[in-house]
C-alpha positions in Angstrom: -2.3 -26.9 14.2 -2.0 -25.3 10.8 -5.2 -23.7 9.4 -6.4 -25.3 6.1 -6.3 -23.2 3.0 -9.6 -21.9 1.7 -9.8 -23.7 -1.6 -10.0 -21.6 -4.7 -8.9 -18.4 -3.0 -5.6 -16.6 -2.5 -6.1 -15.8 1.1 -7.4 -17.4 4.3 -10.5 -16.7 6.4 -8.3 -16.9 9.5 -4.6 -16.2 10.3 -2.3 -19.2 10.6 -1.6 -20.2 14.2 1.0 -23.1 14.1 3.6 -24.3 16.5 7.3 -23.8 16.2 10.0 -26.4 16.5 11.9 -26.9 19.7 15.4 -25.4 19.8 17.0 -28.8 19.8 15.1 -29.7 16.6 16.2 -26.5 14.9 19.8 -27.3 15.6 19.3 -30.9 14.4 17.8 -29.6 11.1 20.6 -27.1 10.7 23.2 -29.8 11.3 21.5 -32.2 8.8 21.8 -29.5 6.1 25.3 -28.6 7.0 26.5 -32.2 6.4 26.4 -31.5 2.7 28.8 -28.6 2.1 28.0 -28.6 -1.6 24.5 -27.4 -0.6 25.9 -24.3 1.0 28.1 -23.7 -2.0 25.2 -24.0 -4.3 23.0 -21.7 -2.2 25.7 -19.0 -2.0 26.2 -19.2 -5.7 22.7 -18.0 -6.3 22.6 -14.1 -6.4 19.0 -13.9 -5.2 18.1 -14.5 -1.6 17.2 -18.1 -0.8 16.3 -19.7 2.6 15.5 -23.2 3.6 12.6 -23.7 6.0 11.5 -26.5 8.2 7.8 -27.7 8.2 7.1 -25.1 10.9 8.1 -22.3 8.4 11.3 -21.5 10.4 14.6 -20.7 8.8 17.2 -23.5 9.2 19.6 -22.3 6.4 20.1 -19.1 4.4 22.4 -18.1 1.6 24.7 -15.1 1.8 22.4 -13.0 -0.4 19.5 -13.4 2.1 21.7 -12.7 5.1 23.0 -9.5 3.5 19.4 -8.5 2.5 18.2 -8.7 6.1 21.4 -7.4 7.7 22.1 -10.7 9.6 25.6 -11.3 10.9 25.5 -15.1 10.3 22.8 -17.7 10.4 22.6 -17.6 14.2 20.9 -14.2 14.0 17.9 -15.5 12.1 17.9 -19.2 12.9 14.3 -20.2 13.9 12.8 -17.0 12.5 10.1 -17.1 9.9 10.5 -15.3 6.6 8.5 -12.2 7.6 10.2 -11.9 10.9 13.7 -12.1 9.4 12.9 -9.6 6.6 11.2 -7.3 9.2 7.8 -7.3 7.7 5.7 -4.8 9.7 2.8 -7.3 9.9 5.1 -9.9 11.5 5.8 -7.5 14.3 2.1 -6.7 15.3 1.1 -10.0 17.0 2.7 -12.3 19.4 2.4 -15.2 16.9 4.7 -13.4 14.5 4.8 -14.1 10.7 1.5 -15.5 9.5 -0.6 -14.7 12.5 -2.0 -11.2 11.8 -5.2 -10.6 9.8 -3.1 -8.8 7.2 -1.1 -12.1 6.6 -4.2 -13.7 5.1 -3.5 -11.9 1.9 0.3 -12.7 1.8 1.5 -14.5 -1.3 4.7 -15.6 0.5 2.7 -17.4 3.2 0.4 -19.0 0.6 3.4 -20.3 -1.3 5.0 -21.7 1.8 1.9 -23.5 3.0 1.4 -25.1 -0.4 5.0 -26.3 -0.4 4.6 -27.7 3.1 1.7 -29.7 1.7 3.9 -31.0 -1.1 3.3 -28.7 -4.0 5.7 -26.3 -5.6 4.2 -22.8 -5.7 5.1 -19.3 -7.0 3.3 -16.2 -5.9 3.9 -12.4 -5.7 3.8 -10.6 -2.4 4.2 -7.0 -1.3 6.2 -6.6 1.9 6.1 -3.4 4.0 9.4 -3.6 6.0 9.9 -1.7 9.2 13.7 -1.0 9.6 15.0 1.4 12.2 11.6 3.1 12.6 11.2 3.7 8.8 9.0 1.8 6.5 9.8 0.7 2.9 7.8 -1.4 0.5 9.3 -4.3 -1.4 7.6 -6.3 -4.1 8.8 -9.9 -4.5 8.1 -13.0 -6.6 8.6 -16.0 -4.3 8.9 -19.7 -5.2 8.5 -22.3 -2.5 9.6 -25.9 -3.4 9.2 -29.1 -1.2 12.7 -30.5 -0.5 13.7 -33.9 1.0 17.2 -34.1 2.5 18.9 -36.5 4.9 15.5 -38.1 5.8 14.1 -34.7 6.6 11.4 -32.6 4.9 12.1 -28.9 4.2 11.0 -26.1 1.9 13.4 -24.2 -0.3 12.1 -20.6 -0.5 13.6 -18.4 -3.2 12.7 -14.7 -3.8 13.3 -12.3 -6.7 12.9 -8.5 -6.2 10.4 -7.3 -8.8 10.1 -3.6 -7.6 11.2 -2.2 -10.9 9.0 -4.6 -12.8 5.9 -3.7 -10.7 6.7 0.0 -10.9 7.0 -0.2 -14.6 3.7 -2.1 -15.0 1.9 0.3 -12.7 3.2 3.3 -14.6 2.4 1.8 -18.0 -1.1 0.8 -17.1 -2.1 3.6 -14.8 -0.4 6.5 -16.4 -1.1 5.6 -20.0 -4.7 4.4 -19.2 -5.5 7.7 -17.5 -3.7 9.9 -20.1 -5.5 8.0 -22.9 -8.9 8.6 -21.3 -8.1 12.3 -20.8 -6.9 12.6 -24.4 -10.2 10.9 -25.6 -12.1 13.8 -23.9 -10.1 16.3 -25.9 -10.7 14.4 -29.1 -14.4 13.9 -28.5 -15.1 17.5 -27.6 -13.1 18.8 -30.5 -15.1 16.5 -32.9 -18.4 17.7 -31.5 -17.4 21.4 -31.8 -16.2 20.8 -35.3 -19.2 18.9 -36.6 -21.9 20.9 -34.9 -20.4 24.3 -35.1 -21.5 24.9 -31.5 -20.0 25.4 -28.1 -22.4 23.4 -25.9 -22.0 19.7 -25.2 -25.0 18.1 -23.5 -25.9 21.4 -22.0 -22.4 22.0 -20.8 -20.0 24.6 -22.1 -17.4 23.0 -24.4 -14.7 25.4 -23.2 -15.3 24.3 -19.6 -15.0 20.6 -20.6 -11.8 21.3 -22.4 -10.4 23.3 -19.4 -11.3 20.4 -17.0 -9.8 17.8 -19.3 -6.6 19.8 -19.8 -6.4 20.3 -16.0 -6.7 16.6 -15.4 -4.1 15.9 -18.1 -1.5 18.1 -16.3 -2.6 16.8 -12.9 -1.9 13.2 -13.9 1.6 14.1 -15.2 2.4 16.1 -12.0 1.1 13.2 -9.8 3.4 10.6 -11.5 6.4 13.0 -11.3 5.8 13.6 -7.6 5.4 9.9 -6.9 8.7 8.9 -8.7 10.6 11.7 -6.9 9.1 10.6 -3.5 10.1 7.0 -4.0 13.6 8.1 -4.8 13.8 10.4 -1.8 14.2 13.4 -4.1 10.9 15.2 -3.4 11.4 18.7 -2.1 9.2 19.8 0.7 8.3 23.5 1.1 6.7 24.2 4.4 4.6 27.3 5.0 1.6 28.2 7.1 -1.6 27.0 5.4 -5.2 27.9 6.3 -7.0 24.5 6.1 -10.5 25.9 5.5 -9.9 27.7 2.3 -7.8 24.8 1.0 -10.6 22.3 1.7 -13.1 24.5 -0.1 -10.8 25.0 -3.1 -10.1 21.2 -3.5 -13.7 20.3 -2.9 -15.0 22.7 -5.5 -12.4 21.4 -8.0 -13.3 17.7 -7.6 -17.1 18.3 -7.4 -16.9 19.9 -10.9 -14.8 17.2 -12.5 -16.4 15.2 -15.3 -16.1 11.9 -13.4 -17.9 13.4 -10.4 -21.2 14.0 -12.2 -24.1 12.7 -10.1 -22.0 12.3 -7.0 -22.4 15.0 -4.4 -19.3 16.3 -2.8 -19.9 18.4 0.3 -17.8 20.1 3.0 -19.2 19.0 6.4 -21.0 21.7 8.4 -18.9 21.1 11.5 -15.5 21.3 9.6 -13.2 23.5 11.6 -10.8 26.3 10.4 -7.2 26.3 11.6 -3.7 27.2 10.6 -1.1 24.4 10.0 2.5 24.3 8.9 2.7 22.0 5.9 3.5 21.7 2.2 0.3 22.9 0.5 1.1 21.2 -2.8 1.7 17.8 -1.2 -1.2 18.1 1.2 -3.5 19.0 -1.7 -2.3 15.9 -3.5 -3.1 13.7 -0.5 -6.6 15.3 0.0 -7.3 15.2 -3.7 -6.6 11.4 -3.8 -8.8 10.9 -0.8 -11.7 12.7 -2.5 -11.0 11.0 -5.8 -11.2 7.6 -4.2 -14.4 8.5 -2.3 -16.0 9.7 -5.5 -15.0 6.6 -7.6 -16.3 4.3 -4.8 -19.7 6.1 -4.7 -22.8 5.5 -6.8 -24.8 8.3 -8.5 -26.6 10.4 -6.0 -24.5 9.2 -3.1 -22.8 11.8 -0.9 -19.0 12.2 -0.3 -18.3 14.5 2.7 -15.1 15.8 3.9 -13.8 18.2 6.5 -11.2 19.0 9.2 -10.9 19.2 12.9 -8.2 20.3 15.4 -7.3 18.5 18.6 -4.7 20.1 20.7 -1.4 20.2 18.7 -2.8 18.1 15.8 -5.1 18.6 12.9 -7.0 15.9 11.1 -8.5 16.0 7.6 -11.0 13.3 6.6 -13.1 12.1 3.7 -16.2 9.9 4.0 -18.2 8.0 1.5 -21.1 5.5 1.9 -19.6 2.4 0.3 -17.9 -0.4 2.3 -14.7 -2.0 1.1 -14.4 -5.8 1.1 -12.1 -7.2 3.9 -9.4 -8.4 1.4 -9.3 -4.9 -0.1 -8.8 -3.4 3.4 -5.9 -5.7 4.2 -3.9 -4.6 1.1 -5.0 -1.0 1.1 -1.6 0.8 1.2 0.4 -1.8 -0.8 2.1 -0.3 -3.8 1.1 -3.2 -6.1 -2.5 -3.3 -5.0 -5.4 -1.3 -6.4 -9.1 -1.3 -5.7 -9.5 -0.6 -9.5 -8.1 -4.0 -10.5 -4.7 -5.5 -11.3 -2.1 -3.0 -12.3 -4.3 0.1 -11.7 -4.0 2.9 -9.3 -1.3 4.3 -7.1 -3.6 6.6 -5.1 -3.7 5.0 -1.6 0.0 4.1 -1.7 1.0 7.6 -2.6 -1.3 9.0 0.1 0.6 7.0 2.7 4.0 7.7 1.2 3.5 11.5 1.1 1.7 11.7 4.4 4.1 9.6 6.5 7.4 10.0 4.8 7.3 13.7 3.8 4.6 15.5 5.7 5.2 14.0 9.2 1.7 12.7 9.6 -0.3 9.5 10.0 -2.9 8.0 7.7 -5.7 5.6 8.7 -9.1 4.4 7.5 -12.3 2.7 8.8 -14.7 0.8 6.5 -17.7 -0.9 8.2 -21.3 -1.7 7.3 -23.5 1.0 8.6 -20.7 3.5 8.8 -19.3 3.5 5.2 -15.6 4.3 4.6 -13.6 7.1 6.2 -10.0 8.0 5.4 -8.2 10.3 7.8 -4.8 12.0 7.8 -3.5 13.6 11.0 -0.7 16.1 11.1 1.1 18.2 13.7 0.1 21.9 13.5 3.8 22.6 13.9 5.7 20.7 11.1 8.7 20.3 13.4 6.6 18.0 15.6 6.3 15.4 12.8 9.0 13.1 14.2 7.4 13.3 17.6 4.1 12.3 16.1 5.5 9.1 14.6 7.5 8.3 17.7 4.5 8.8 19.9 2.4 6.4 17.8 -0.3 8.9 17.3 -2.9 7.5 15.0 -5.6 9.3 12.9 -8.8 8.4 14.6 -11.6 7.9 12.0 -14.3 10.6 12.0 -17.7 9.7 13.3 -19.3 11.4 10.3 
């Protein structure tokens, strides 16, 4: 039985667990649609992927654009699949019930649109799909429209999708990059005005030169971050692997972030039990990942709260972790690594997405997090000490176990 929508929300409190049509009914639906050859011509004339679903959300027709998108050799290869299964959404592969049945699916705009259409209402939503194809993951942003459709005495849903990757990327870059650059530029401007009007070099007890140095450092860091992310998404990011002492790196990054203007009042501390070890990695990219982890922990914390971080080694693997006291809402956790999602609000932030991209696609590691009442939030990244073991790490399914700190 299909779960009811939670009225007034964009997600469900429980995954959808509905039955599928019998094979004979699937063939009957397929045959009913095929009796109108003009329908197939019309669908194939649409350049965007389009599928037709039965009321159990299963594919009974698909245009050429969709079959090409999912690499299907004819309709038989995807007949009876649900949208997420056909497009190889990673969440559709994690539970026996398939598309719609995992906890992550409760935040899916594609599922929401489909269920509304099944109930008789046309609906358009955006959704971010993380596809798993041949062992690799890639994120795809879509705008989907689900429309109720009556045909040959049967009820169906026409499900059309438009790839909005470029649109979302442009929006994120415009809002994130220019917002952060504008804030940093405001610091330059404000400090310069104070120095000019007061003829002094102290601002609220702080050295104006230090503030300007921090602001300029953040300015350059934002530019470097965006350049790295664009290169990483296009597969053009160079990786330079060398032996790195993790302890000094942690202390260097921790000191840098504890002194940043936005960290005032939040305590950033290296854990007493943090271990020292040597690891083959790209220091620049690892610094970016750890810096984003610390930045997220600081931004999620209130004044006087503690953000702790550290590292530990376990056999052939090293784990770096960052912990803060706040707990994330469940809906935030479900969308944590999506490119188009941000804990800072619509169109803001690429931090967690870039953390996952750099960790898993370039550094051969795994990223994970745990956020629970009484435990706070801990992000962890696990890497092989020998960089050449990175492919083995992914194949073995090694996960970054959250720290108990």
